[in-house]
N, C-alpha and C positions, 0 to 999 in steps of 0.2 A: 624706363626713363620717364622724366616728368613732362609737362605740356611744352615748355619752353625748348627743351631739347628737341622734342618731336617737330615743332615748328622750324626750328633752326636747320634741321636735316632735310626738310622737304624742298623740292625744286623752286617754289614761289619764294621761300625765305632766302635761298641761294641767290636768286635773281635780284632781290631787294638789297642783299648785302653788296652785290657787285655794282649796282647803280649808285648806292650810298658811297662806295668806295670811290668811283669816278667823280661824283659830285664833291666829295671831300678833296680830291686831288685838284679839281678845277677851282674850287674855293681856295685852296692854299696858293695855287699859282696866281689867281686874280688878286688876291689880297697881299701877295708879297710884293714889296717895293723894290727889293733888291734883285738885280739880274743874277747874281751869282747864286743866290739862294734858290731861284727858280731853276737855274742850271743843275744845281745839286739835286734838286727834287726830281727833275727830268731824268738825270742820270740814275738816280735810285729806282725810278720806275721803270727805265729801260732794262736795267739789270733785273729787276724782278720779272719783267715780261719774258726776258731771255730764259730765265730759269724755268718759268712756268712752261714756256714752249718746249724747253728741253724735257722738262719732266713729262709733259703731254706726249712728246714723241716716244719717250721711253715707255710710257704705259701703253700707247697704242702698239708699239712694237711688241711688248710683253704679252699683250691680250689680243692680239690679232685675230686668232682664230675664234675667239669667243665673240669679238666684236663682228666678224664676218658672219657668224652663226646667227647672232642677234638681229643683224640687218636682214638677212634672208628670212628669218622667222617673221619678222615685222612686215616684210613685203607679202609673204603668203597670207598672213591674217588679214591684212588690208585687202587683199583680193578676195578672200572668202566673205568678208563683210560686205563688200560691194555685190557679190553674187547673191547673198541673202537678201539684200534690199531689193534686188530685181525680182527674186521669186516671190517675195511677199506682196510685191506690187502686183504681180500677175495673179496670185491667189485672190487678192482683194477684188480684182477684176472679175475673176471666174465666180466667186460667190455673189457677186452683184448680179451676174447674168443668171445664176441658178435661182435666185430669189424671185427674179422675174419670171422664169419658167414655172416655178411651183405655184405660184398665184394662179397661173393659167390652169393647172390639173388638180385642184384641191379636192373635189368630190370623188373622183376616181381613187385617189390614194387612201382616203378614209375608208372606202368599201373594201379595198385590198387589206388594210391593217385589220379591220374587223374579221375578215375571213381568216387571216392568219391566227388571230387569237383563238378563234373557235377551233380550228384544226389542232392547235396546241393542247387545248383543253381535252379534246377527244382522244389525242395520243396518250396524255397523262392517265385518263380514265382507263383506256386499254391496258396501259402498263400496270396500273393498280389491279385490274381484274386478272391480269397474268400472275401478278404476285400473290393475289388472294387464292388463286387456284392451287398454288404451290404450298400454301400454308399448312394443310393437313400432312403432307409428306415431311416438310421441315419440322413440324411439331412432333411427329412420331420420332424423328431422328433425335431431336433434343430430349425427349422423355426417355428414349432408350439409353442415350448416353447420360441421363440424369442431370442435364443442364437445364434445371427447371426455371431459372430466372429468365433465360433466353426464351424458353418456351412460353412462359407467362407473358412477357413483353410482346412476343409475336402473337400470341393468341388475343390479347387485349387490344392491341393495335388493329388486328384484323377485324374484330367484332366492332370496334369503334367506326372503322371505315365502312363496314357493312350497314351500320345503323345511320350514318349521316351521309358522307359523300356517295356511297353506292347503294343508298336506301331505295332508289327508284328502278333499279335493275332487276326485273322479274327473274332472270336466268340465275341470279345468285341467291334466291331464296332458300333453296335446298342447302346450299353451302352455308348460308347464314344459320339455319337451324342446326345444321351439324356441328358448326363452331360453337354455338350456344350450348349444345350438349357436351361438346368436349370441354367447355369451360367448367361445367359441373364435374365431369370425370377428372379434370386436372385438379380440381379442388379436393376431391376425395383422395386422389393420388398423393397430393402434397401432404394431407392430414395423415395418410397411412405411412408415408415416408418420414414424417416428422415423429410419429409414435415409435416407428422402427428405430430411428436414431436415438430416441430418448431411452427405450427399453432394451437396446442392443447392448447390455451390460458386459464388460470384460471381466472374467473371473481372475482373481489375484493368483499369480503363479506360486506365492508362498503357501497357499491353502489348497492347491491342486491335489488330486488323489495321488497317493504314493504307493498303493499297493502294487508290488512288482508283478504278481501273478495276473493282475488286471490292467497291465500297462497298455496292452494293445486296445482293450476296450475303453480304457480312460483316456486314451490319446485324443479322442474325439470330444472330450467334455468341453474344452475351450470353444470349439466350433458350435457345439449344440446349445451351450448356454448363451453364446453371444448373439446368435440369430435364430429365431424360431425356423427359418427356412433353411438353416444350416448353409448359409453362404460361405464361400471360400474367403478366408482372412488370412493374411501374412502374419507370421509371428511377431515381425517388428511393428506391425500395425496395432497389435494387441498390447504392446508394452509402451506405445507412444501416447502420452496423455494429450487430451484435446487442448489446442491452444486457444486462448481467449481472443476475441475479435475487437479491434479498436472501434468503439461505437461512434466515434467522431468522423470516421472515414466512410466514404461511400462504399456500399456493398457492390462488388464486381465479381464476375464469374469468368473463369479462364476456360476457353473452349478446348484448349490444348492439354489441360491437366485433368487429374482424377478429382472429380468433385467430393468424393468421400474420403479423401486422403486427410483432410483436417475436418473432423466432425463438427467442431464449433463454427467454422466458416460455412459448412454445409447447412447447419441449422439456421444460421443467419441468412443464407441464400433462400432457404424454405420459408422463413418468416417473411423475408422481403417479397417472395413470390406471393404468398398469401395476402400481403398487404396490397400489391399491385392488383390482385384478383378482387380486393375489396371484401375479403372474407375473414378478416382478423376477428371480429365480434363472434362470428358463427364458429370459428374453430376453437374459441376459448370456452364455449358452452355448448350445450346440446343444440344441434341444428335439425330441425324437423324436416327440412327439405331434402337432407341427405339419405341415401339408402341405409348407411350405418347410423343409427340414432344416437350413437356415443360421440361426444366431443373429447378434447384433451382432458379436461377436468374429471369427466365421468369415466374415463378409460383408466385412470390411475390405478384404482382398486383391482379391477380384473387383470391388468397387466402385471401388477406386483404379485398377484395370486399365481398368475401363469409362470412367473419367474421361479417362485417357490416350488411349483409342481414340476417344472422342467428340471430344476436342480435335484429335487428329491428322486425323480425317475433316473437321472444320471448317477447319483450315489447308489441307488439300488442296482442299477446295471453294472456298475464298477465293482461292487463288493460282494453282492449276493452270488453264492455258488448256484450251480444249476439245480433246481428243484427245491432250493431253500428259501425262506422269506425272512428278511431283516426285521419285519414288524414283530416277530415273536422273540427276538434276541434282545437281552439287556446290554446294548452296546451304545452308551451315550456318546462315544467318540464320533459315531457316524452323524448323530445329531449336532455335535459341535462343529463338525466339518460343514454339514449342510448350512448351519447358521453363519458360519464365517464367510462361505461363498455367497450366501443371501445378503449378508451385511455389505460385502464388497460391492455387489450389484446394486444394492439399494442406494449406496453412496454415489455411484455413478449415475444413477437414475436422478438422484436429487441434483447432481452437478449439472446434468443435461437440462433438467427443468430450470435450474438457475440461469443457464445460457439462454433458454428460450425466453424466460421472463425478461432478461436484460435487453434482448433484442425487441420484445413487444414494448418495453418501456421506451426504447429508443424511437420506435415508431409512434407510439401513443403515449407522450410523457405524462399527461394528466387526464384521467378519465372525464368524460363529459358529465354534465349536470343538466337535469330536467326539472321543471316545476310540477309539483303535484297538483293536478286539476282541483282536487278537492280542498286541500289545505293551503295550497299555494307556497309550500315550503320547497326550497331546492333539495332534489334528491340526487345522490351520487350514483351514477350507473356503474356498478361493479361488473364490468364485462369480463374482466381478466381475473384468473386465480392467482393466488400467491404461494410462497414457499410453505406458509403454515398449512395450507390445504395438502401439499405434497407429504410433508412430515406427519400430518395427522392420518393420512392414509397408510403411510409406512408403519406407524405405530399400530394402527388397527389391524392390518395383516399379520404383523408379527404377534400381536396378542392372540389372534386366532390360531396361528401355528402353535404358540405356547400353550394354549388351552388344550390342544390336541395331544401334544407330546408330554405335557405335565399331568395329563389325566385329571383335569380339574374337576369334572363332573363327578367322577367315582370318588375322588379324594373328598370333595366336599360333603358327600353323603357319609363318609367315614370319618368325618372330623372329630377330633378329641380335644379335650380342654387344653389350652395353651398357657396356663399360668405358671408353667414350670420355670420360666426364665426369671421368676422372683427369687432372691436368695433365701427367703424364709419358707419356700414351698416345702410341704411335708409330702414326700412321695410314697409314704407307707400305704397310701390308698391303692397304689398300683400293684403292690404285693399282697394286699388283702385277699381273703377268700371271695371268689366270686359266686354269685348266685347262679345255681344250675340253669342252663338254657332249656327252653321247651323244645321237645323233639318236634321236627317239622312233619306236617301231615304229608304222607306219601299218596300221590294220586294213582288210581288204578290204571288210568289210560289217558292218553293225550291225543290231540289232533294236530300236533306240530307238523307232521310229515304229510298231512293231506294237501291235496292240490289247492283247495281254497286258502288254507292257512299259509301255504308257501307263496301263493300269489299276493295275499295280503301283506305278508311280511316283506316281500319285495317292494311292494308299493310304499310301505311305511319307511323302509330303508332309503328309497329314492327320494321321499319328500321330508326326510327327517332334518330338522333344523338344529343348528348348534348354538347353544346358549353362550352368547358372548356379551352379556350385559345389554346396554342400550346402544350399542354400536352397530352389531350385526344381527341378522335374523337368518341368513342363509349361508351355507358353507361354500364360500367362493372357490375353494380350492378344488372342488368336485364340479364346478360349473364352468371352467374356463376353456373347455373344449379340448382338453388334453387326456381325457380319461379319468378314472378314479385316482385320487391322490395316493401315492405310494409312501407308506411309513418307512423310515429309514431305521427305527428302532422300536422297542416296545414301550408304549406310553407308561410313564411312572413319575411319581413325585420327585424320586431322587435324581432324575435327569437334570434338575436344576443345578446341582453341584458341578457338573461338567461345564456348563454353559454361562454360569453367573458372571464370571469375570469379563469375558468378551461382551456379554449382554450388557452389563453395567457400563463398559467402555462406549458401546454404541449408544446407550441411553444418554450418556454424558454428551456425546456429540449431538444427539437430537436436542437436548435442553440447551446447549449452546447456540444451536442454529435457530431455535424457536424461543420466542419470549413467552414463557408460561405465566399465567396470572399468579399462581401461588408458588411458583418456582419448581413445581414438580409436573413432569410430563405424565400423560395418561398411561403410557407403557410403565414408567416408574411406580405409579400408583398401583397397577395391576401386579407387578412382581412384588412389590412390598406387602400387598395384602395377601398374595398367594403364600409367600414365605412365613409371614407372621400367623396367618389364620389356618394354614394347611401344613405346610412343610414342617415347621418347628414341632407342631403338635404330633405328626406322624413319626418324626425322628424320636420324639420323646417316648412315644408309646412303643415303638420298636426296641428302644434301648432298655426301657423299663421291663418289657416282657422277657427279653434276653437275660437281664440280670435277676429277674424274679426266678427264672428257670435254674440259673447258676446258684443262687443262693439256698435253693432247696438242698443242694449237696451239703452246705454247711449245716442245715438243719438236721440232715442224716448224721453228720459228724457229731453233732451235739447228742443226738440219741445213742451213740455209742457204736454205730456200724463201721465196717471197715473203710478206712479212708482212702485205701489204694484205688477204689472205684472212683475218686474224686481228684486225682492228679492226672495231669496231661500225660500223653504217651511219649515215647522216645522220639519219634518223628517231630512232634511239636517242641520238645526240649531242644532238639538240634536246630529246628527253624528259629527258635527264640535265642540260641546261643548260651544256654545255661547247661550246667553239668548235673544239677539236682532236680528232683521232681517239684513242680509247682502245682498249687491248687487249681483245679479247673475253673472254680468261681473267679480267682484272681485274674487268671488269663482272660476269661470272658469279659470281666469288668475292664481289664486293660485294653482288650480289642475294642469295646464299645467307647472308651475314653479315647483311643486312637481314632475312631471313626469321628467322634466330636472334634478332635483336634484337626483333622483333615477338613472337616466342615468349616472350622474357624479359618482355615487357609483358603478354602474354595469360596466361602461367603464371608469375607472380612467385615463387612458392614455389620453383621450380627455377631461379632466376636464376643461381646459381653453376654449376649443371651446364652451362647453355647458354653461360655466359661461357667456361668451360673448353673447351667444344667450339669456340667462336670462336677461342680462343687456339691450339688444336691446329691448326685449319684454317689459320690465318695463319701458324704456324710452317711447315706444309708448303708453303704458297704462297711464303713468303719463301725457303725452300731451292730451290723450283723456280725462282724468279726469279733467285736467285744462280747457278743452274746455267746458266740461259739467258744471263746476263750473261757468265759465264766462257766459255760456248760461243762467244760473239761475240769477245771480246777475247783469248782464249787461242790461241796459235799451234800449231795442229794438236794433236798429243798431247803436246807439250812443255809443261812447267809455266811457261815463259817467256810473258809477255804482250806485247801491243803497247805501244809507248812511252807513249801517253796513258794507258792504263789503269794502268801502273806509277806514272806520275806522280800520277795522281788518287788512287791509294791511299797514296802518300808522304805523311806526316804534315805535314812541313815545307813542301812544295809546296802541299799542299791548304790548310794553315793560311794560307799567304801568299795564295793565290788568293781565299780567303774573306774575307781582310781588305781586299781591293781595293774601291774605291768602286763599280765595276760590280756586283760581287756583292751589296754591301750595299744598293745602289740597287734591285737585283732583289728582294731580300728586302722592302724597304720597299714596292715596288710590289706585292708580294703581299698585304701588309696594308693597301694603298690609302692609305699615308702618304707622299704626294708633296710635301707642303708644305715639308719640311726638305731643305736642300741639304747634301750630305755635305762637299764640299770645292771649292776653287776649280779653275779649268781648269789652272792651273800646277802644282797639287798632283796633279791627275789626270795630266798629262803626265809628271811625275816618277816616279809610281808605274807608269805603263805603261812607262816606259823601264826601270824595275827589273825588271818582268816580262820584257820583252824580253831584257835582259841575262842574267837567270837561264836563260831558254830557250836563248839563243845560246851561253852558257858550257857548256851541257849537250849541245849538238847539233852546233855548228859545228866542234868539234874532230875529229868523225868525218869520215872520208872521204866515204861516201855512206851514207845510211840504207837499210838492207835493206827491200825491198818487203814482206816478211812481218811487219815490225814496224809497218806501218800498216794501216788498214782501207781496203782498196781498192774494196770494194763498198759504194757509197753507199746502197744499200738496207738494209744493215746499220745504217748511221747513222741512217736513218729508223726502224729498228726500236728502236735505242737511245733515240731521241727519243720514240717512242711508249711505251717502258717509262718514261722519265722522266715524261711527262705522265700516264700511267695510275697510276704509283705515288704521285706527288705528290698527284694527285686522290684516290686511294684513302687515303693517308695523312691528308689533310685531313678526309675523312669519318670515318675512325676517331678522329681527334683529337676531333671534336665528340661523338663517342659516349663518349670517355673523360672529357670534361668533364661531360657528363650524369651519367655513373656517379660521378664524383668528387662531384658535388653531392648524390648519394643516399648517399654513404659515410657510415657511423656516425661517423667521425672528421672529417667535413668540416664546415667552418663557412660554407661558400660559401651564398649565397642568390640564385644566378642562376635565372632563370625556366626551367622545364622545359616540355617539350611537353605536349600535352593528356593524354597518357598517360605517366606517369612510369615510370622503370625502378626495379626493386627494389634494395634495398641489397646490395652483393656484398662479398666478402672483399677485404681489402687486398692480400693475396698475388695473387689473380687480377687484380686492377686494375694492381698493379705490372707484372705479366707482359704485360698488354695494352699498357701505355705502352712497355715495352721494345720490343715488336714494332712499335709505331707509329714509334718511334725508328729501328728497323732499316729500315723502309720508306722513311722520309724520308731517311735517310743514303744508301740505295741510289739514290734519285731524284736526290739532289744529286750523288753520284758519276757518275751517267749524264750530267748536265748539264756537270759538270766535265770528263768524258771528251770530249764533243763540242767544248767550248771548246778543249781542248788538242789534239784530234785535227785540228782545222782548222789550228791553228798548226804542228803536226808536218807536215802535208801541205805547207805553205809551205816548210818546211825541206827536205822531200823533193824538191821540185821546183826550189827556188831555189839550193840549194847546188851542184848541178851547172852552174848557169848561169855561175858564175865559174871552177869547177874544170875543166869539160870543154869549154867553148865557146871559139872563137877571136874575139878582139876586136881583132886587128891585121891583119885580111885587107886585101888591095888593093882588093876590090870592095865597094862600099856595098850591104849587104844590107838591103833595105827592110822585111822582115818581122822581127817580134820573135823571140826565141830560141824554139826548139821547147819547152823546158821551161816557159817563160812561157806559151805557148799552152796547154800541158797543164794548168798550174796554173789558168789562167782557166776552161778547160773543167771542171776538177775542182771549182772553187768554185762555178761555175754550176750544176753537178749537185747539189752539197750544198745550195746555196741553193734549188734547186727541191724538193728533198726535204724540207729542214727547214722552209721557210716554210709548208708544209702540215701539219707535224707539231708545230711549236712555237708558243707563243704570241708576240705581237710583241715584247714586252720580253725574252723569252728568246732569240728569234731575234736581237735587237740585241745581247744579251750575247755570242752566239757570234762574231759578225762585227765587233763594236765594237773599236776600235783595232787592227785587223788591218792596216790601212795603215801605222801606226807600226812594226809588227813586220816588214812586208815591206821597209820602207825600211831599217830597221836591219840586216836580213839582207843586203840588197844593199850597203849601205854598209860593213858589216863584211867582206863577201866580196871587197872591193877588194884585200885582202892576198893572195888566191889568184890574182889575175890576173898573167900573166907580163909582159904589155906590152899596150898599147892605143894605137890611133891615132884619128884623127877619125871614121873609119868605125865603129870600135868604140864610140866615145863616143855617136854617133847611135844605134847599135843598143841601147846600154844605156838611153838615154833613151827609146827606143821601148818597150823592155821595161817601164820604169816608167810610161809613159803608158797602155800596154795594161792593165796591172794596175790603174792608178788608174781608168781608165774602167770596168773590170769591177766593181771595188769600189764605185764610185759608183753603178752600177746596183743593186748588191746592198743597200748601206746607204742609199741615197737622200741622201748627203752627200758633199760633195767631200773627198777624203782629201788634205789639205794636207801631211800628212807625206810623201807620195810626191813632191810639188813640192820638198820640202826635199831629198830624196835626188837628184832629178834635177838641181837646182842644184849639188849636191855633185860630181856627175860632170861637170857643165859646167865646173867650175873647171879641168879638164884642158886645156880649150882655151887657158888662160892660162898664162904661164910662172910659176915660183915667185916671182919678184921682184914680178910684178904681183899675185899672191895675197897676198904680205906687205903690199904697199901697200894692197890693199883691207881687209886686216885692221886695218891702222893707221887707215885712213880711216872704216870703218864699224863696226869691232869684229869679233870672232870669231863666226861663226855655227855653228861646229863645235867639237868638243873638240880638244885637242892630239894625241891619238893618231889621230884621224881625219885631221887635217892631215898628220901624219907619213906615215900610209899612202898619202895622196894624193901627197906629195912623192916617196916611194919608188916608186911606180908611174910617176910622171912621169920619174925618173931611169932606170928600166928601159926605159921606152919610147923615151927619147932617149939613145942611148949616148954622145953627145958630152959629156954631163955626167958628170964623173968623181965617184968615190965622196967624194974630199975636198971637192969642191964641194957635195955632198949634206950632208955633215956641217956645213958652214959655213951651208947653208940652214936645217938643223935648228937650229943654235945661234941664228941670227937669228930663227927661228920661236919658240923658247923665250922669247927676250928680248922679242920683240913681245907674245906671249901674256901674259907676266908684267906688262909695262907696261900693257897694256890692263886686265888684271884689277885691278892696283893703282889704276889711274885710275877704274875703275868702282866700286871700294870706297871711294875717298875721295869 
């Protein structure tokens, strides 16, 4: 409500209103001159009074109880007020009398007060003495329960009291000396506990030892690795990560809880305790007053080395059988497991150091600065270490471990040239003849087993330093107090392949955590230098020596020795999943290529170098294969080659042979696409006849094919078949490798599924070079197959051309045996079949001998022009020739060669006179071409002298008319 309403409702305002109302009534009555008006006003007032009185009575009646209660309360309050007034008056009188009495006793009261203060001070000192006497017991209890912050506060407060308030008490001097000594002991305990918390790394469960036979021994791995004293730790505590402490909150310690439950909080408590002890600078660096001369920073290196030594010992204990040593076994998986455990523990160590530094920075935000006395320049006091120091020590210890397990010293002494990764490298030097090494001088006797030598060697071994560049001069792994460092595998350069990926991942973590000046950490520089200067060179030397030994087999092949000694055995064939023999050299090269491919996956950073090495090896092997091929097909020292090799290299003939259905069906069978039929039987016959005509046109004009222009040694043909199968298999595997690399190429849009381990991206130039080499191997394999296809046919010409040119078919005696050249051909074909069936796949073997019957029939039918004359005995002999060849080819191809029946029927027409032949043509149509009928009539005329040349011309004229008439009739 407003001010006017508040005033109106107050008692004073009500009184004023009543008085004003009465004055207004009086004024009205006094000023009124009319009596009646006054009477009316009086009556109105009386009426209002009566109404008010009535209303008042009603209100009193309605609120009688409240009014009674208010009246009683008012009476009681009035009585209390009066009593209080009386008591105050009495107190005032008493105070006045006390004041008067105190003035009379002033000196005595002052004396009593002083004595009381002195007694209180003495009682307080006695209480402090009692509390000080209990400090050692309480301190021990706090230390046992590891409540170090309470222990530190108790000790600091006790020493402070002994130095100031209780300094004059002689009885406490011994206790003071004891507490000061306990101060130093507590300092050492805090430093020891802080280091224990930093280096009590928890091994990752994912990389724990998994060997079932060593489960019982390996079950203690977590406990032994997490604490040098093998303290009991719950599994849930191992998996629980340390929680970060809020730096803005005050560090408090719960006496009812386990102080080690939260490692981060426990470290904060330890740092706070060190700060309370005023020992922070001493704990961050070497403190000469301590018994242990090492501080936090200087303990990093030996503690990290101790972690490596303990983990190595545990791996050895878990995996080594009784009486065996892992240090002599090539098992890099143990090294991988060691490093994975070490990496995990080093990460925990770094995380703990980070927690320590955060708490140190909370206590000392900015290092102090002092002024140099000489120069007067402010100098920053670097009392605290930083994370760069921690990561630097971690890298240094890891480099030390890697130097031992990668056998850096031995490998550096055996370092080989490493220019192999250049694409233009010529590796012929690795296959060249080496100079004979000088024989070592053999000593007559030595003193190695003498007592003096043994003691000297022992001393040298104990004091041997490990060359680790400018970082280390002492093998810390041997000096951490845990005995000799146990090796978990045999030191070898090749160990880098098993550890490279996790090592690179850890190095990436280090580089992300540490700001390197040149962007590369010292550990990365060491790994890079090792791989480039040592590992790649040794890999290249190993591969080169292996391939050099394998290519000697090809050199033996070139010299003409038995090639069976240079194919893999059946077990290797089964392992490779092939059904036909492969050259040992090819398999050896493939294995080396596979090793390099695995290295590309294991060391993806150096994928291009390994790919260049692969290309250089393939170039060398391609040249070696070409040399072996030339050694087989080349005629002695002359540049001229055998006929089949010349034709296989001829572009026109090669293109035509590759266009034939037999070749295309062979390619489709390799792709396992046999559902599509290339062409009809008639089209196949036409194309086969075209192939035969081309071969006949190139060879039948010659008198006799020289023996040196064919491959007479069938084992050489087997070698060519082995080369074909080997190179085709090799090219297929390389093609798959190219597809995987193409899928990883930066410019590739392919989305094919890769193997479980992907290949790294490589340069387009190297990939194109690899594809060209694959094409070269595939081309050489196809040339070998074409060579075999042509060589078999050239052999047919070699043996069948003399059948007509040199044999007599007009003899008086019926010779029951086939021609000797036919027998030689059958023997030759059988020998080739015996060799090739073991060396070629069935579809390729079929390609070699397919349509051979058509060729033989064509050769013998075309050879009729070289026969001078023939009689019935000669016809029978020729038919026996055809039958013998047909029988042999049927055994080889497992199909009846109907083309030879066609040739036999052709020669059987010589039993008939020309007129009967013409009648047969008119009756059944021509089965042969016009030229073939002409050659037939000409031989018949030469064999029957009574037929004059004029009659022959007439017969030929009739033949032409009959042929034209039959052709016109068939066309209509």
